[in-house]
Structure formats: C-alpha cells, structure tokens
N, C-alpha and C positions, 0 to 999 in steps of 0.2 A: 371965483380962480377955476381954469379948466385943469383938466388933468396934463397937458402938457406944460403947464407952467408951474405944477408941483415941484419944489424940489425932491432930487430922489439919488442915491448915494448908492451905487450896487460893489458889492464886495465879492471876490471869487478868489478860490485857491489859486496861487500862483500858475500850478500844474496840473492838470487834469488828464488821465490817459483813458480813454474808452474803447473797448474792443475785448473781443473774446477771447481768450488765453492770456491776456494782459496779467493776470496776478504777479507773476514773479517781476513786473516790473518795479513793484514796492522793495524786494532785496536789491535790486540793480543801482535804483537811487538810494539807497541807504549806503551800500558799498561804497559809490559815488561820494556821498558827503562825508566817509569816513566814521561813519557810524559802529562803533563796539560794543555797543550796550544797547537790547532792545528789550520792550513791555509791549507785548501784547493782549489789548481787552478784549475777551470774546464771550460770549454763552459757551456752553459747555459742547456742543456740537463742532462748532468750528474751532473751540481749542486743538480738537483733536485732528484738524488738518492744517494746522500754521505750517508746515511744511512748504504746502501751496506758495507761502509768503517767501522764500526764499530767505529769509532774513542773514545779516551777518554776524560774526562774533557772539556771544554771548546773550540768548535767548530767554526772558522768563515769559510766562502766561499766566496772568487773572484770568482764569476760565469760569467764573460765578456770576456773569453777568444775569439779571434777572429779568422777565419780561417788561417788568413795568421799575426800573430801579429805586429805592428809596437810597434814604440818608445812609442806613447799616450798611447795603451792600455799595456804595459809594466809598466809605470810611475805612473797609477792609481792602477795597481796590486802592485807597490813596496810602493804607500801612504797606502793601505789599511795594509799590514806588517809592515810597521812602525807603526802603531794605536795598532794592535793585539801582536806586540811581540811575536810569537808564538815558541813553543821548536821543533815542526815538521813541513815542509812543504810539501805538498802530490801535486804530479802531478798527476791527474787522468782526462783523457780523450787522446785523439789522439796526433800528435809529437807536437803539438802547444802549448797545454796543458803543456805538459812535460816541454819544452824549456823554456816557461816562470817561471814554477816552480823552475828551478836551477838558475834563475838568480833570483829568489824572494828571494832564500834562503842564496844566498850570498852578494848581492848588500845591503839591508838594514844594516844600521850603520858601513857598512865599510868605508864612506869617499872617495868612489869609484862610479864615475855614468858609464852609461853604454859605453860612448866613452872609458872610460879610458880602460875598459877591453877587448876589440876590439880584437881579434888576439887569438896567444897560452900563454897559463899560465901566465896571468896579475894581475889575480884574486888574492886580498891578503888571504883570506881564509874564513873560514864560520864558524860558531856555533851554527846554528841551523839544526837540524836533515832534511835529507830528503829522502823522499820516492817516487816511482812511480811505479803508476798505469797507464797501458795501457788499452783504449778500442777501439782501430781500429790495424787492421795489416797489418803496412805499415813502420811506421818510424822507429822504434826499437831505441828510442831516451830514454826507461825505459835504458837500458845496457851500454849510452854512456856519453861522456864528453862536447859534443856537446850544443850549442845553437844557433839559429839567427832567427835576429827581424831585420824588415824591419825600415830603417831610411826615413821618407815621405819625407825629404828633398833633397835625391837624389834617391828615388826609389830604391834602392839597397839594398842589405840582409846585415847584420851585422853578423859577425861567430865569435860567442865566444870559445873557448875552455880550458879547464881548469880542471885538478885532484879534484877541490874542489867544481865542481859540480856533481860529479860521486854520484849516489846516493845509502845511507846503506842499503837501501832495494828494489829491484823490484819485485812486486807482479804481475804474468801473469795469469789471470784468461780468458781462452779463451770463457767461457760465456757469458762473458760482450759484445761481439763483436757480437752475436746473434741479437741484437738491429738496426746494424749498416746495409742500405740499401745497395740493391745491385750494383748500380752505385756506391757507395764511396767503398763498397767493392771491385770491380774491380781495380778501379785509386788508393785506396791504395795497393793493392794487385801487382800490377806491380810495384809501389815505393820499396818495399820491393825486387822483382824483381830485379831491375834496383842497387840498393846498392849493391846487392851480385854480379851482370854480370858487374860493374863499378870497384866494386874494385879485382873481378875475372882478367881483363883485365887492371889493371892498370898497370904503370911502377914500383908501389910499392909494388906490388902483391907480395905475402909471401904465401909459402908452410901451415905454420902453419894459415892462415887464408883460404886459397884456400876450405879446405873442408868444414869449414862452408859456404863460399860461393855458392860452387857448388851442397851441398845438400839445402840450402835455393832454391835454382833455382830450383830444383828438386821437393820441397814439392811444390813451384806455380804452378809445372806444374802437381801436382798430385791432387791438392786440390782446385786452385781459379776458374775453371770453376763451381765445384761442390758446391762451397758456394753462387756463383752467381747465381745460379738456384737456390739452395733451402736454405735459410739462414738459416735455424734451423737444417742446417746439424752439428751437433756437432763436428762429427772424421775431419770435413774440416776444420772448425774453429778451432779447436786446431792445425791443421797441419801449416794454414797461420801463426798463433801466435807462433811458431817455426819459423817460415820463416823467417818473420818480427823479432825475437829476434836475430837470424842469422846474419839481415840484419845487425842488431845494431853494434853486433861483429865485422863487417867487416870496419864499419864505425871508431873507432877509429883509432886501428892503419894503416889503409889504407886509407879510406875513398875512395868516389865518382871522378868522371872524367866527362868527355864532358857532358854528358847526362846532368847530373841537374844542369851544368853552363848554359847551353843553356834553362834550362826548368825554372830557378831561374827568368829571365824578363817576364813571362808569368803572373806569380803571384805577382811580387812587381809593373808592371805598369799597369797590366790588371785585377787582382785580379780573375785569374784560381786558383782554389784549388791546391795547391802541388803534390799530388798524380795523378790528372788528368793532369797536366803539363808534370809531368816524364812521363807519360803514352803515351801522344803523342811522347813525344820526341825521347824514347827509341827506336825503331826499326831506325830513322832516325840515331843515334850516334853509335848503335851496328854494323851496316850494314857499315857505313864507318869506323869502327875500322877495321872490317873484314882482310882487305889486312896486318893489323900489327900484326893480333893476331891469325891467320886461325886457328890453332888446338881448341886454347880457346873456338874462336864464336862456332866451330862445336860441341865443347861438351855441350856451352848453350843452343844450339837448341836443341839437344837430349834429353839434363835433363829434358827440356820443354815439351819434345813428338812429338816435328820435326823433319824432314827431316834433318842432319845435313849438312850444306852448309859451304861456306868460300866465296864464289862470293857474292859481293856487292849487285847487285842485287836480288838474290834468299835469301839473309838473310833479306834485306828491306821486302820483299813480305811474308818471312816465319813469320819474326815476329812482321809486320803489322796486317797478319791475326790473329796472335794470341789474340792481342789487339781489333782487330775487332769485333771478336766472342764472346767477351765477353758482347758488347753493348756498348764501349767505344766508345764516338766520335772523331774522328780521323784530324777533321778538325778544324784548328785553327780559321776560318774565321765563323764557327758556335761558337767559344765559347767567341764570340767579341772580338778579337783580331784585329784591321785594319792594312791593308796592308802597309799606308803610316808610319807606327814606326816601320816597320820591319828591318830598317836599325839602328834606333836607337836601338833597343833590340840587333842587332848582336854584336853592337859596348859596349852596358855595357856584354853582352855573353862575348866575346872576352878578358873585361878585369877581367875577374876572374881568376887571375892566379892558386891562391891557388889549383884549382880544374885541370885547364885547361894543368898546364905543368905537372901533371902526366897522362896525357890521352897518348895511346901507340902509335898514332899520332898526328900528329899538325894537328893542327885545326883553319885555317885563319878564319877572319873576315869574307870573302867573303862566304866561305865553310858555315859557320853559316847559312848567308843570305840567301842560295842556300837551305838550310835544313829550314829554315821557310818559304820559297817560296813553298818548296816541300811538306809542311805542311798544308798551308793556305787552 
C-alpha cells in the first residue's frame, strides 16, 4: 500500500487563533459562550499572569503543574475541579499544563479514573468547555487529543487519547514565549523538531501530514538558533510557534516513533525535562533510522540547513552538531542519568510498542541500550 492509499483521520480544534497579542481572545470567546466559572491549569509562573487571559466570571487557578506531571499532581488538580465545577477549563503553559487540562476537562463527574481511560478512545465524554493557550514552542499539545501522565508506581508514562480532549479553542500567541529562557527555548524547539521528523519518517507517514512535518522542520532550522541567541526576536518566536503547532498537527493522525520512546524513561526515571530528553536522543534515533528512510532523512537535514546525508555516521554528526550548537547539554551523565540504570531504561523504552511499532526500522532492546551508552 502506498502512503496515498493509507486511510487517515485529521481532527483539529474547531477554532485556532494565531497571532502576537491575541492571548485575550480566550476571555472574549468565553464571555461570548456565557461562561461564568473558569478553572485555569498552569505552572507556577503562568499562574501569576492569568490576568492576560481576560477570563470572565469566577476564576479558579490550579498553579501547581509539574514539569513531568504524575498521577498525584493530576489528582490534586481533579480535586480542585470537583470543588470549582467550572464551565471552562483553560490549559495555560507548556505541554504538561495542557495535558493536565485535557484530563481535568473530562474526568471530574465522569465516574472514570485515570487508569480507566488509558489507551485510545476510552473517555466517556465531556460536558466542560476546553481552551488551550501554549506559552512554550515545543509540544503542540494545544492542537491534539493526547495527554501523558506518569504513574509513579511503575515510573512509566500513561498515554490517553480521546477526541473528547480536543480543545474547543486554541489561542497561540507567540509573545507569550518571549519570557522562555534560552536553554528551555532550545530544548523545546528540538522537541517540536522531533515531532515533525518522527512523523515524517514513521511507517504511518502520510502526504496529508508530510507537508506540515517538513515545513515545521524548516521553521525550526530557520528560527530556533535566532530565538536562542535573542529571546526578544519576535519573528523567530512566531516562527517557532508555527513549528510547534505543525508538530502538534503531526501527533494526532501519525504520532512519534523511536525518538520519543527512547526519551521517555529519562523523564519518568530521572526527571529530565521532556524537551531536553528528546533533544539528547533525537540525533541518535534519526541516524539509526537513516538507512530505512534515506531520502526523507536527507530532506530533514537539508530543511535544517545542514548538508544532506543518509549515512548513519554523517547523520549523527550533523544532527548532534545542530543540537550542541544551541547550547544543549547532550551527555546523559551530565543530566544525572546513572550508567547502572541504562539497562532498565532500555527495557522500559523497548516496551513502548505504541511508538516503536511505527518506527521505520526495528529497534531492539540492545540497540536502545547502545544509544543510551553513546549518549552517556
């Protein structure tokens, strides 16, 4: 079967507003919908600037979102939602805040607990409106139907996917990212790049998504270094916001592959921020997959402004250099990952079949371990 004959479903928020200074569109939309009770799900930094949203009526804030949210973090947010009984839930922050907002919008009052909805389309429904406002350029979660939360009992990520978690409104205001530090800008930018590159090379790749994937990669290549060098560069910030959104478009119908599977244990076991984990792993999995998708790999490098290549060694050197020049720490040992845990991490990564089964090249447990060792 050719890619053109592969069935695909594309689901997007009914309304996406994009533009500098548009953050207040959330409040205007909420007022027009007759919303009177709002719950904002945010990290501590964004919880302190919710007035930018201009929300009407009674506003309750859950401002305790963790960088790698786990079930206890979710349960605290759900308890607040049960008390506040909001008409509207707003995710305001990075992917962690937006993922928790999705779950907070569907679980309270449903009779379902988090483990009841793990997997695809197990959410019973939603009676609360949902708006998403990203403040970083990385996850593209504002456009998608997936949420990830860590189970501390297993130290694995639980993946929930449901059309009921699709936002009614996504407002992407690039000016909200002007305050993001350079190190976070670099790591989250490579996360957006990884979303696009992994979808572009996936076994489930599709021409309807390829155009977003490749353009997202081009935007990262054009603007990420600029935004890292000068956080006040509004054009660069806008370009990265588009790249992140395009990466989100890739996640729903295609999703990620080996890069994210190998990166996940870094966050769940050793609390490496998701974007940083993806950035460290990205060059290794891109290079590993190159022999299976040489033409697409060459296109990815060219889109990044690098010399086109499909040889594993050349691809690894080029992609690693791209990330290192952004100032990203590319050694796992410097990020607190101990060598004696690499084997367990490889076992856990190899078990993430929902991602690895769509990788263009079969990735064994031993090869994952070799990637960790090379990155150590």
